[in-house]
C-alpha positions in Angstrom: 53.2 -20.4 6.6 50.1 -19.7 4.6 46.7 -19.8 6.3 45.8 -23.0 4.5 48.9 -24.7 5.7 48.2 -23.6 9.2 44.7 -25.0 8.9 46.0 -28.3 7.5 48.8 -28.7 10.1 47.0 -27.3 13.2 43.2 -27.4 12.9 42.6 -30.6 10.9 44.6 -32.9 13.1 42.8 -31.7 16.2 39.4 -31.9 14.5 40.2 -35.6 13.6 41.4 -36.2 17.1 38.3 -34.5 18.5 36.1 -36.8 16.4 37.8 -40.0 17.6 37.9 -38.7 21.1 34.1 -37.9 20.9 33.5 -41.6 20.0 35.7 -42.8 22.8 34.2 -40.2 25.2 30.6 -41.4 24.2 31.7 -44.9 25.3 33.2 -43.4 28.5 30.0 -41.5 29.4 27.8 -44.4 28.4 29.6 -46.8 30.7 29.7 -44.1 33.4 26.0 -43.5 33.3 25.2 -47.2 33.2 27.4 -47.9 36.2 26.1 -45.0 38.3 22.4 -45.3 37.5 21.8 -49.0 36.8 24.4 -50.7 38.9 24.6 -47.9 41.5 28.4 -48.0 41.5 30.1 -45.0 43.2 31.0 -42.0 41.0 34.8 -42.5 41.6 34.8 -46.2 40.6 32.5 -45.6 37.7 34.8 -42.8 36.4 37.9 -45.0 36.7 36.2 -47.9 34.8 34.6 -45.8 32.1 37.8 -43.8 31.5 39.8 -46.9 31.0 37.4 -48.3 28.5 37.4 -45.0 26.6 41.3 -44.9 26.7 41.5 -48.4 25.0 39.0 -47.5 22.3 40.8 -44.1 21.8 44.1 -45.9 21.2 42.6 -48.1 18.6 40.9 -45.3 16.8 43.9 -43.0 16.9 46.1 -45.7 15.5 43.7 -46.4 12.7 42.6 -42.9 11.7 44.9 -40.1 13.0 48.5 -40.7 13.7 51.2 -42.2 11.5 53.0 -44.9 13.5 56.7 -44.0 13.6 57.5 -46.4 16.4 57.0 -50.1 17.0 53.4 -50.7 17.8 54.0 -52.0 21.3 56.2 -48.9 22.1 53.5 -46.6 20.9 50.9 -48.6 22.9 53.1 -48.5 26.1 53.8 -44.8 25.7 50.1 -44.1 24.9 48.9 -46.1 28.0 51.6 -44.4 30.1 50.4 -40.9 29.0 46.8 -42.0 29.4 47.4 -43.2 32.9 48.9 -39.8 33.8 45.9 -38.2 32.0 43.7 -40.6 34.1 45.3 -39.5 37.3 45.0 -35.8 36.3 41.3 -36.4 35.3 40.6 -38.4 38.5 42.2 -35.7 40.6 40.2 -32.9 39.0 37.0 -35.0 39.0 37.3 -35.9 42.7 38.3 -32.3 43.6 35.2 -31.0 42.0 32.7 -33.5 43.3 34.1 -33.7 46.8 34.7 -29.9 47.2 31.6 -28.5 45.7 28.0 -29.7 46.5 26.9 -28.5 43.1 29.3 -30.9 41.3 28.3 -33.7 43.7 24.7 -33.2 42.6 25.7 -32.6 38.9 28.6 -35.1 38.5 28.1 -35.3 34.8 29.0 -31.6 34.5 32.2 -32.3 36.5 33.0 -35.1 34.0 32.5 -32.6 31.1 34.9 -30.1 32.7 37.4 -32.9 33.2 37.0 -34.0 29.6 37.6 -30.6 28.2 40.6 -29.9 30.5 42.4 -33.1 29.5 41.8 -32.9 25.7 45.0 -31.0 24.7 47.2 -32.9 27.1 45.9 -36.1 25.4 46.4 -34.8 21.9 50.1 -33.7 22.3 51.1 -36.8 24.4 49.5 -39.2 21.9 51.1 -37.4 18.9 54.4 -37.9 20.6 53.7 -41.5 21.4 52.8 -42.4 17.8 54.8 -39.9 15.7 57.7 -38.7 17.9 56.5 -35.1 17.4 56.8 -32.5 20.2 54.2 -29.8 20.8 56.5 -27.1 19.5 57.3 -28.9 16.2 54.7 -26.9 14.2 56.2 -23.6 15.6 59.8 -24.7 14.7 58.6 -25.7 11.1 56.9 -22.3 10.8 60.0 -20.4 11.8 62.2 -22.4 9.4 60.1 -21.6 6.4 60.3 -17.8 6.8 
Protein backbone atom coordinates (compact mmCIF):
# COMPACT_ATOMS: atom_id res chain seq x y z
CA UNK A 1 0.00 0.00 0.00
CA UNK A 2 1.39 3.39 -0.97
CA UNK A 3 1.77 6.15 1.63
CA UNK A 4 -1.05 8.17 0.04
CA UNK A 5 -3.37 5.15 0.22
CA UNK A 6 -2.46 4.64 3.88
CA UNK A 7 -3.19 8.31 4.51
CA UNK A 8 -6.56 8.11 2.74
CA UNK A 9 -7.65 4.87 4.37
CA UNK A 10 -6.26 5.36 7.88
CA UNK A 11 -5.65 9.03 8.71
CA UNK A 12 -8.48 10.84 6.89
CA UNK A 13 -11.34 8.74 8.35
CA UNK A 14 -10.02 9.30 11.87
CA UNK A 15 -9.54 13.02 11.22
CA UNK A 16 -13.16 13.30 10.03
CA UNK A 17 -14.28 11.23 13.00
CA UNK A 18 -12.25 13.47 15.31
CA UNK A 19 -13.91 16.55 13.84
CA UNK A 20 -17.46 15.31 14.37
CA UNK A 21 -16.43 13.93 17.75
CA UNK A 22 -15.02 17.35 18.69
CA UNK A 23 -18.39 18.94 17.93
CA UNK A 24 -20.25 16.32 19.98
CA UNK A 25 -17.64 16.57 22.73
CA UNK A 26 -18.05 20.36 22.83
CA UNK A 27 -21.77 19.81 23.45
CA UNK A 28 -20.92 17.16 26.07
CA UNK A 29 -18.52 19.51 27.91
CA UNK A 30 -20.86 22.50 27.58
CA UNK A 31 -23.73 20.61 29.15
CA UNK A 32 -21.41 19.15 31.80
CA UNK A 33 -20.08 22.58 32.80
CA UNK A 34 -23.59 24.07 32.77
CA UNK A 35 -24.95 21.31 34.99
CA UNK A 36 -22.05 21.32 37.47
CA UNK A 37 -21.56 25.08 37.77
CA UNK A 38 -24.99 26.62 37.20
CA UNK A 39 -27.35 23.90 38.39
CA UNK A 40 -24.87 22.43 40.92
CA UNK A 41 -25.61 18.88 39.78
CA UNK A 42 -23.18 16.18 40.94
CA UNK A 43 -20.23 15.40 38.69
CA UNK A 44 -21.39 11.82 38.12
CA UNK A 45 -24.93 12.76 37.14
CA UNK A 46 -23.69 15.64 35.00
CA UNK A 47 -21.27 13.34 33.18
CA UNK A 48 -24.03 10.79 32.51
CA UNK A 49 -26.41 13.41 31.08
CA UNK A 50 -23.81 15.27 29.04
CA UNK A 51 -22.31 12.06 27.61
CA UNK A 52 -25.75 10.91 26.47
CA UNK A 53 -26.43 14.20 24.66
CA UNK A 54 -23.03 14.03 22.97
CA UNK A 55 -23.67 10.42 21.96
CA UNK A 56 -26.91 11.29 20.17
CA UNK A 57 -25.38 14.24 18.34
CA UNK A 58 -22.38 12.10 17.40
CA UNK A 59 -24.63 9.47 15.79
CA UNK A 60 -26.35 12.11 13.69
CA UNK A 61 -23.05 13.66 12.56
CA UNK A 62 -21.38 10.32 11.85
CA UNK A 63 -24.34 9.15 9.79
CA UNK A 64 -24.29 12.37 7.78
CA UNK A 65 -20.56 13.01 7.29
CA UNK A 66 -18.42 9.92 7.96
CA UNK A 67 -19.70 6.45 7.51
CA UNK A 68 -21.47 4.84 4.57
CA UNK A 69 -24.60 3.17 5.82
CA UNK A 70 -24.41 -0.52 4.89
CA UNK A 71 -27.15 -1.63 7.24
CA UNK A 72 -30.72 -0.59 7.85
CA UNK A 73 -30.72 2.73 9.69
CA UNK A 74 -32.40 1.34 12.79
CA UNK A 75 -29.87 -1.55 12.96
CA UNK A 76 -27.00 0.93 12.73
CA UNK A 77 -28.67 3.11 15.36
CA UNK A 78 -29.25 0.21 17.76
CA UNK A 79 -25.68 -1.07 17.32
CA UNK A 80 -24.30 2.43 17.67
CA UNK A 81 -26.31 3.07 20.84
CA UNK A 82 -25.30 -0.33 22.22
CA UNK A 83 -21.62 0.36 21.59
CA UNK A 84 -22.07 3.87 22.97
CA UNK A 85 -23.62 2.48 26.14
CA UNK A 86 -20.62 0.20 26.59
CA UNK A 87 -18.41 3.24 25.89
CA UNK A 88 -20.45 5.20 28.43
CA UNK A 89 -19.95 2.48 31.05
CA UNK A 90 -16.25 2.43 30.25
CA UNK A 91 -16.03 6.22 30.44
CA UNK A 92 -18.14 6.41 33.58
CA UNK A 93 -15.96 3.77 35.25
CA UNK A 94 -12.74 5.55 34.35
CA UNK A 95 -14.20 8.96 35.29
CA UNK A 96 -15.50 7.75 38.65
CA UNK A 97 -12.26 5.89 39.29
CA UNK A 98 -10.27 9.06 38.72
CA UNK A 99 -12.42 11.49 40.71
CA UNK A 100 -13.08 9.14 43.63
CA UNK A 101 -9.53 7.74 43.86
CA UNK A 102 -7.48 10.89 43.42
CA UNK A 103 -8.08 14.17 45.22
CA UNK A 104 -6.37 15.96 42.32
CA UNK A 105 -9.03 14.78 39.85
CA UNK A 106 -11.83 15.51 42.32
CA UNK A 107 -10.62 19.13 42.33
CA UNK A 108 -9.88 19.13 38.57
CA UNK A 109 -12.77 17.03 37.29
CA UNK A 110 -12.60 18.56 33.80
CA UNK A 111 -9.10 17.07 33.44
CA UNK A 112 -10.52 13.67 34.36
CA UNK A 113 -13.14 14.19 31.65
CA UNK A 114 -10.40 14.99 29.09
CA UNK A 115 -8.51 11.80 29.98
CA UNK A 116 -11.71 9.78 29.61
CA UNK A 117 -12.47 11.39 26.24
CA UNK A 118 -9.03 10.55 24.85
CA UNK A 119 -9.18 7.01 26.19
CA UNK A 120 -12.54 6.16 24.65
CA UNK A 121 -11.85 7.77 21.22
CA UNK A 122 -10.47 4.72 19.39
CA UNK A 123 -13.00 2.36 20.92
CA UNK A 124 -15.73 4.63 19.58
CA UNK A 125 -14.22 4.91 16.09
CA UNK A 126 -13.91 1.19 15.49
CA UNK A 127 -17.22 0.19 17.02
CA UNK A 128 -19.10 2.89 15.10
CA UNK A 129 -17.39 1.90 11.86
CA UNK A 130 -18.61 -1.64 12.47
CA UNK A 131 -22.12 -0.42 13.33
CA UNK A 132 -22.44 1.62 10.13
CA UNK A 133 -20.25 -0.18 7.60
CA UNK A 134 -19.79 -3.74 8.92
CA UNK A 135 -16.01 -3.18 8.92
CA UNK A 136 -13.74 -4.76 11.50
CA UNK A 137 -10.66 -3.03 12.97
CA UNK A 138 -8.32 -5.38 11.10
CA UNK A 139 -9.93 -4.85 7.65
CA UNK A 140 -7.32 -2.28 6.58
CA UNK A 141 -4.51 -4.67 7.53
CA UNK A 142 -6.16 -7.53 5.64
CA UNK A 143 -6.57 -5.32 2.54
CA UNK A 144 -2.96 -4.20 2.81
CA UNK A 145 -1.70 -7.78 2.95
CA UNK A 146 -3.85 -8.84 -0.04
CA UNK A 147 -2.41 -6.09 -2.28
CA UNK A 148 1.21 -7.23 -1.89
